[in-house]
C-alpha positions in Angstrom: 21.3 51.5 59.2 18.6 52.0 61.2 20.1 55.0 63.1 21.4 56.7 59.7 17.0 56.8 58.9 16.4 58.7 61.8 19.2 60.9 61.5 17.5 62.2 57.7 14.1 61.9 59.1 15.3 63.7 62.1 16.2 65.7 59.7 13.9 66.6 57.3 11.0 67.1 60.5 13.5 69.7 61.2 13.8 71.7 58.0 11.5 70.9 55.5 13.5 73.2 53.1 17.1 70.9 54.2 15.6 68.1 54.4 14.3 68.3 50.5 17.8 69.6 49.2 18.8 66.2 51.5 16.1 64.5 49.9 16.5 65.2 46.2 21.0 64.6 46.8 20.4 61.3 49.2 16.9 60.1 46.5 15.3 59.7 50.0 12.4 62.3 47.9 11.8 59.7 45.3 11.2 56.9 47.9 8.7 58.8 49.7 7.3 60.3 46.0 8.0 63.7 47.5 7.8 66.7 45.3 10.9 68.5 45.5 11.3 72.2 45.8 11.3 74.4 42.9 15.0 75.3 43.3 15.8 71.6 43.5 13.4 70.6 40.6 15.3 73.7 38.3 18.9 72.7 39.7 17.9 68.6 38.7 16.1 69.6 35.3 18.8 71.7 34.0 21.5 69.5 34.5 19.6 66.6 33.2 19.3 68.6 30.4 22.4 69.1 29.7 23.7 65.6 30.3 21.2 64.7 28.0 22.6 67.7 25.4 26.5 66.8 25.7 26.3 63.5 25.9 23.5 62.9 22.5 26.5 65.8 21.1 29.1 62.6 21.2 26.9 59.9 20.1 26.4 62.0 17.1 29.4 62.0 16.5 30.4 58.1 17.7 27.6 55.9 18.0 25.6 53.8 14.9 22.9 54.9 12.8 19.9 53.9 15.1 21.4 55.7 18.1 22.5 58.5 16.2 19.0 59.3 14.5 17.9 59.0 18.4 20.5 61.6 19.9 19.5 64.3 17.6 16.0 63.8 19.3 17.1 64.4 22.1 19.4 67.4 21.0 16.6 68.8 19.4 13.5 67.7 21.9 16.3 68.6 25.4 17.7 71.8 23.2 13.7 72.6 23.4 13.1 71.9 27.4 16.3 73.8 28.2 15.2 76.8 26.6 11.8 76.7 28.1 12.9 76.2 31.4 15.1 79.5 31.2 12.3 81.5 29.8 10.2 81.0 32.9 13.3 81.6 35.5 14.1 84.4 33.2 10.4 85.5 33.1 10.1 85.9 36.9 7.7 83.4 37.3 9.8 80.9 38.8 12.6 81.9 41.4 15.7 79.6 40.8 19.1 79.3 39.6 19.8 77.6 36.7 23.3 75.8 37.2 25.9 76.4 34.5 27.6 73.3 34.7 26.8 69.8 35.5 27.2 68.2 38.8 29.8 65.4 39.8 27.7 62.9 39.4 26.7 63.8 35.6 30.3 65.1 34.9 31.8 61.5 35.3 28.9 59.7 33.5 29.9 62.3 30.6 34.0 61.5 31.4 33.1 57.9 30.8 31.4 58.2 27.9 34.6 60.4 26.0 36.9 57.4 27.1 35.1 55.4 25.2 34.1 54.0 21.4 32.3 51.5 19.4 30.1 49.0 20.7 31.4 50.0 24.6 30.4 53.8 23.6 26.9 52.5 22.7 26.6 49.9 25.2 27.4 53.0 27.9 25.2 55.3 26.3 22.2 53.2 25.8 22.3 52.3 29.6 22.5 56.6 30.7 20.1 57.3 29.0 17.5 54.9 30.8 18.8 55.8 33.3 18.3 59.3 32.8 15.1 59.5 31.5 14.0 57.2 34.1 15.2 59.8 36.8 13.7 63.0 35.0 10.1 61.2 34.7 10.1 60.7 37.9 11.3 64.3 39.1 8.6 65.5 36.6 6.3 63.7 37.7 6.6 64.3 41.4 7.2 67.8 41.1 3.8 67.9 38.3 1.9 66.4 41.4 3.2 68.8 44.3 5.2 71.6 43.3 5.0 74.7 45.2 4.7 77.0 41.6 1.4 76.8 39.4 3.8 77.7 36.2 6.6 75.5 36.7 4.3 72.5 37.8 1.9 73.0 34.5 5.1 73.2 32.2 6.7 69.8 34.2 2.9 67.8 33.6 3.2 69.3 29.8 7.1 68.3 29.5 6.6 64.7 31.5 5.4 62.6 28.5 7.7 63.3 26.2 10.1 62.3 29.0 8.3 59.2 29.0 8.4 58.5 25.4 11.9 59.0 25.5 12.3 56.7 28.0 10.6 54.1 26.5 12.9 54.6 23.5 16.0 54.8 24.9 14.8 51.2 26.9 14.0 50.2 22.6 17.3 51.1 21.4 19.0 48.3 23.6 17.0 46.1 22.3 
């Protein structure tokens, strides 16, 4: 384990661009409080929104009334943030690629949700929402504090409070 930590730290010191991508994927940046690169932030934010939209669409069809109301709010809010981020990239103000599909981790979570019904579906959706919003709040806070694109930093800072509110709402759903 210690050897693994030295290898990761060596990569961090050897190549900042590689380290940020590796750090985001491994969770190292989160543990160290390091801001993601612009490319990593955009990728993670877009995939997070795609997962929110796709999982909330399922919840709007399958869940109880309170969860459907939450899911409808997620569809509205994450649809808006997806559009805003896409507009920043398409305007040329942010240099990054927009993913067009979920990564394997989020696709697995979505596939699991699709296989569930009733209380099992609702419990899993609630759990996924808490985890997704914790991750999103952390990502947006780190980029807002230390990101390298001023426009994107401002957007992340403006967007993060709504994500924090979503997190609180998701936590309250499970009670």
